[in-house]
DOMIGU-406242 format. One record per residue (C-alpha): residue number from 1; x, y, z. Coordinates in steps of 0.001 Angstrom, whole numbers, m for minus. Layout:
nr | x | y | z
NUM | X | Y | Z
...
REM end
This chain:
nr | x | y | z
1 | m10678 | m20557 | 17774
2 | m10315 | m20592 | 21541
3 | m14061 | m20215 | 22019
4 | m14808 | m23043 | 19582
5 | m12299 | m25346 | 21250
6 | m13735 | m24508 | 24682
7 | m17135 | m25621 | 23430
8 | m15736 | m28836 | 21988
9 | m13876 | m29568 | 25219
10 | m17117 | m29106 | 27174
11 | m19011 | m31527 | 24939
12 | m16238 | m34124 | 25091
13 | m15821 | m33816 | 28860
14 | m19515 | m34534 | 29305
15 | m19234 | m37666 | 27182
16 | m16043 | m38832 | 28907
17 | m16795 | m38062 | 32560
18 | m20574 | m38284 | 32770
19 | m21813 | m40528 | 29989
20 | m18531 | m42483 | 29960
21 | m19042 | m43320 | 26306
22 | m15808 | m41881 | 24977
23 | m12182 | m42505 | 25912
24 | m10295 | m39931 | 27977
25 | m7732 | m39662 | 25185
26 | m10295 | m37695 | 23168
27 | m10625 | m35128 | 25940
28 | m6867 | m34865 | 26434
29 | m6292 | m34274 | 22739
30 | m8834 | m31434 | 22587
31 | m7484 | m29880 | 25790
32 | m3999 | m29871 | 24248
33 | m5328 | m28114 | 21153
34 | m7109 | m25567 | 23336
35 | m3901 | m24829 | 25259
36 | m2006 | m24350 | 21998
37 | m4675 | m21892 | 20882
38 | m4431 | m20031 | 24204
39 | m656 | m19714 | 23801
40 | m1149 | m18310 | 20302
41 | m3784 | m15907 | 21626
42 | m1426 | m14522 | 24277
43 | 1394 | m14176 | 21736
44 | m781 | m12387 | 19202
45 | m2180 | m9987 | 21793
46 | 1372 | m9103 | 22835
47 | 2301 | m8533 | 19181
48 | m762 | m6335 | 18718
49 | 115 | m4208 | 21760
50 | 3710 | m3847 | 20553
51 | 2476 | m2812 | 17107
52 | 229 | m196 | 18717
53 | 3151 | 1273 | 20678
54 | 5283 | 1284 | 17523
55 | 2536 | 3132 | 15657
56 | 2252 | 5704 | 18439
57 | 6016 | 6293 | 18309
58 | 5969 | 6628 | 14515
59 | 3357 | 9402 | 14611
60 | 5032 | 11089 | 17583
61 | 2137 | 10542 | 19998
62 | 3668 | 8371 | 22691
63 | 766 | 8990 | 25110
64 | m1727 | 7518 | 22684
65 | m3929 | 5250 | 24850
66 | m3958 | 1594 | 23899
67 | m7274 | 75 | 22780
68 | m9349 | m1475 | 25542
69 | m11048 | m4000 | 23245
70 | m10103 | m6038 | 20235
71 | m9569 | m3869 | 17185
72 | m11711 | m4385 | 14104
73 | m10690 | m3607 | 10562
74 | m12734 | m989 | 8688
75 | m16042 | m2445 | 7652
76 | m16109 | m1793 | 3916
77 | m13243 | m2426 | 1551
78 | m12929 | 453 | m947
79 | m13654 | m429 | m4553
80 | m10992 | 597 | m7067
81 | m10951 | 614 | m10853
82 | m7566 | m357 | m12310
83 | m7488 | 2287 | m15035
84 | m8586 | 5015 | m12614
85 | m5862 | 3948 | m10185
86 | m3204 | 4023 | m12905
87 | m4271 | 7472 | m14114
88 | m4301 | 8834 | m10561
89 | m832 | 7464 | m9794
90 | 683 | 8918 | m12961
91 | m1014 | 12257 | m12330
92 | m425 | 12715 | m8607
93 | 2663 | 10808 | m7472
94 | 5388 | 13151 | m6279
95 | 8210 | 11021 | m7751
96 | 6828 | 11522 | m11250
97 | 6035 | 15196 | m10621
98 | 9631 | 15731 | m9547
99 | 10925 | 13932 | m12647
100 | 8692 | 16083 | m14877
101 | 9943 | 19260 | m13176
102 | 13571 | 18219 | m13654
103 | 12900 | 17438 | m17325
104 | 11321 | 20857 | m17864
105 | 14271 | 22550 | m16170
106 | 16673 | 20650 | m18432
107 | 14623 | 21688 | m21501
108 | 14843 | 25346 | m20474
109 | 18604 | 24991 | m19984
110 | 18916 | 23654 | m23543
111 | 16941 | 26628 | m24892
112 | 19097 | 29028 | m22900
113 | 22345 | 27454 | m24106
114 | 21181 | 27758 | m27715
115 | 20109 | 31351 | m27186
116 | 23498 | 32283 | m25717
117 | 25168 | 31461 | m29066
118 | 24150 | 34971 | m30167
119 | 26263 | 37320 | m28014
120 | 24618 | 40094 | m26088
121 | 25719 | 43569 | m27211
122 | 25226 | 46319 | m24651
123 | 25034 | 49894 | m25870
124 | 25135 | 52799 | m23443
125 | 25166 | 56615 | m23703
126 | 25906 | 59427 | m21276
127 | 27317 | 62884 | m20692
128 | 30631 | 63757 | m19045
129 | 31944 | 67125 | m17716
130 | 35410 | 67761 | m16339
131 | 35061 | 70266 | m13519
132 | 38840 | 70869 | m13364
133 | 38881 | 72156 | m16864
134 | 36606 | 73112 | m19627
135 | 36191 | 69670 | m21251
136 | 32701 | 68193 | m21580
137 | 30836 | 66059 | m24076
138 | 28729 | 62999 | m24777
139 | 29808 | 59374 | m24189
140 | 28828 | 56328 | m26203
141 | 29689 | 52822 | m24843
142 | 29432 | 49514 | m26712
143 | 30111 | 46265 | m24809
144 | 30252 | 42708 | m26242
145 | 31805 | 39440 | m25018
146 | 35010 | 38198 | m26584
147 | 35532 | 36130 | m28592
148 | 32404 | 36919 | m30582
149 | 32787 | 33703 | m32636
150 | 32203 | 31331 | m29632
151 | 29251 | 29068 | m30684
152 | 29069 | 27353 | m27234
153 | 28794 | 23874 | m28764
154 | 30056 | 22258 | m25572
155 | 27450 | 23925 | m23346
156 | 24670 | 23067 | m25806
157 | 25641 | 19403 | m25992
158 | 25990 | 19184 | m22224
159 | 22515 | 20685 | m21753
160 | 21048 | 18379 | m24407
161 | 22604 | 15362 | m22698
162 | 21067 | 16405 | m19372
163 | 17701 | 16837 | m21075
164 | 17828 | 13399 | m22676
165 | 18835 | 11873 | m19330
166 | 15949 | 13645 | m17610
167 | 13521 | 12328 | m20228
168 | 14821 | 8792 | m19681
169 | 14517 | 9156 | m15902
170 | 10970 | 10465 | m16276
171 | 10035 | 7470 | m18429
172 | 11668 | 5028 | m16004
173 | 9783 | 6613 | m13099
174 | 6464 | 6357 | m14933
175 | 7145 | 2716 | m15831
176 | 8136 | 1873 | m12265
177 | 5002 | 3453 | m10829
178 | 2863 | 1666 | m13426
179 | 4473 | m1679 | m12487
180 | 4009 | m1071 | m8769
181 | 392 | m42 | m9310
182 | m318 | m3141 | m11402
183 | 1271 | m5428 | m8801
184 | m603 | m3798 | m5905
185 | m3887 | m3918 | m7820
186 | m3371 | m7609 | m8620
187 | m2828 | m8340 | m4915
188 | m5901 | m6275 | m4075
189 | m8151 | m8147 | m6540
190 | m6837 | m11582 | m5559
191 | m7218 | m10993 | m1821
192 | m10636 | m9390 | m2211
193 | m11853 | m12438 | m4122
194 | m10275 | m14769 | m1552
195 | m11933 | m12965 | 1363
196 | m15298 | m12998 | m397
197 | m15059 | m16736 | m1118
198 | m13955 | m17593 | 2399
199 | m16718 | m15547 | 3999
200 | m19554 | m16544 | 1687
201 | m18737 | m20085 | 621
202 | m16004 | m21881 | 2528
203 | m16477 | m20930 | 6184
204 | m20282 | m21485 | 6253
205 | m19834 | m24985 | 4813
206 | m17059 | m25850 | 7237
207 | m19113 | m24572 | 10181
208 | m22105 | m26650 | 9108
209 | m19940 | m29742 | 8667
210 | m18312 | m29200 | 12057
211 | m21648 | m28736 | 13821
212 | m23087 | m31819 | 12106
213 | m20149 | m34002 | 13138
214 | m20061 | m32631 | 16682
215 | m23766 | m33288 | 17166
216 | m23340 | m36797 | 15772
217 | m20417 | m37355 | 18149
218 | m22503 | m36085 | 21078
219 | m25385 | m38375 | 20059
220 | m22934 | m41318 | 20041
221 | m23459 | m42023 | 16372
222 | m21520 | m45041 | 15195
223 | m20728 | m43283 | 11932
224 | m18934 | m40360 | 13575
225 | m15556 | m40865 | 15200
226 | m13430 | m38514 | 17233
227 | m10999 | m38316 | 14306
228 | m13829 | m36932 | 12158
229 | m14619 | m34250 | 14728
230 | m10961 | m33378 | 15197
231 | m10359 | m33140 | 11467
232 | m13398 | m30884 | 11031
233 | m12201 | m28705 | 13936
234 | m8748 | m28337 | 12427
235 | m10133 | m27588 | 8955
236 | m12425 | m24884 | 10370
237 | m9610 | m23312 | 12381
238 | m7301 | m23353 | 9347
239 | m9978 | m21582 | 7296
240 | m10391 | m18961 | 10024
241 | m6659 | m18316 | 10019
242 | m6654 | m18104 | 6228
243 | m9453 | m15551 | 6389
244 | m7594 | m13442 | 8955
245 | m4419 | m13525 | 6856
246 | m6358 | m12752 | 3657
247 | m8003 | m9746 | 5324
248 | m4612 | m8533 | 6495
249 | m3112 | m8875 | 3017
250 | m6182 | m7208 | 1476
251 | m5866 | m4110 | 3659
252 | m2118 | m3994 | 3057
253 | m2855 | m3967 | m679
254 | m5411 | m1190 | m132
255 | m2796 | 773 | 1818
256 | m261 | 257 | m993
257 | m2763 | 1536 | m3570
258 | m3667 | 4544 | m1443
259 | 18 | 5295 | m944
260 | 707 | 5108 | m4667
261 | m2304 | 7317 | m5423
262 | m1283 | 9613 | m2536
263 | m4863 | 10215 | m1470
264 | m5440 | 12942 | 1083
265 | m7185 | 12155 | 4348
266 | m10873 | 11734 | 3698
267 | m10429 | 11834 | m82
268 | m12578 | 9373 | m2006
269 | m11083 | 6886 | m4422
270 | m10809 | 8104 | m8024
271 | m13800 | 7408 | m10238
272 | m13422 | 5490 | m13506
273 | m13711 | 7293 | m16820
274 | m17162 | 7761 | m18323
275 | m18297 | 4593 | m19993
276 | m15568 | 2468 | m18407
277 | m16626 | m961 | m17279
278 | m16179 | m1657 | m13585
279 | m16429 | m4813 | m11537
280 | m19243 | m5476 | m9137
281 | m18189 | m5535 | m5523
282 | m18385 | m9152 | m4340
REM end
């Protein structure tokens, strides 16, 4: 935006100061817009540097050198299939794995409580000799818990209640992860389509319109006014900002999906099932 405004200011200054065919108010208006863009540029660079320092502190690498040039996003947006994402999340997410483990533990506790209804009877045998006398003989020992009629209904019901609660928690966790995956995938698809449209359709047309109007303004065409040029400049800059924000939201959605799928470093995205229909990358 700053570079484009610098170019427009140069063209307008030539028409105002050298050709003297345009009013100075046109030049002043563009210079004001350029200064606003410069202020935004300084602010955003400061925010970027602060974000870099925050990232370095988060990963525990405070001596991480700051970038010397403007950072670029990764070149290619990964392509995800919704069903493959959902299956990966439900198979790999640690929240659901933990819920499944707790449910299995509760199931085992129910089985144990039911098994303990039958009391354990311990039978032992041995030999005893009294060295102070002449007594000796065999020993038989039988041990059983009392009372033998305890059916442990309370323990069984308590274990069953824990098992049912664990099943409900497991289902809630699966539903929550499915909802979060669906929401993140919807953001991913919407932003990917928006970025593709802005890059392929909207920005090229706005650039062509802006160049056409600026050349007509430079050629002193009676059909092109400064308001036309200014409006085209503002529309182009707004589209550029929309594209930057859409790219940011797209990569945030990608990060959300990767976090939900819990992909390892360098791991490729999950492939769709055989025969599943996938979208073409725009």
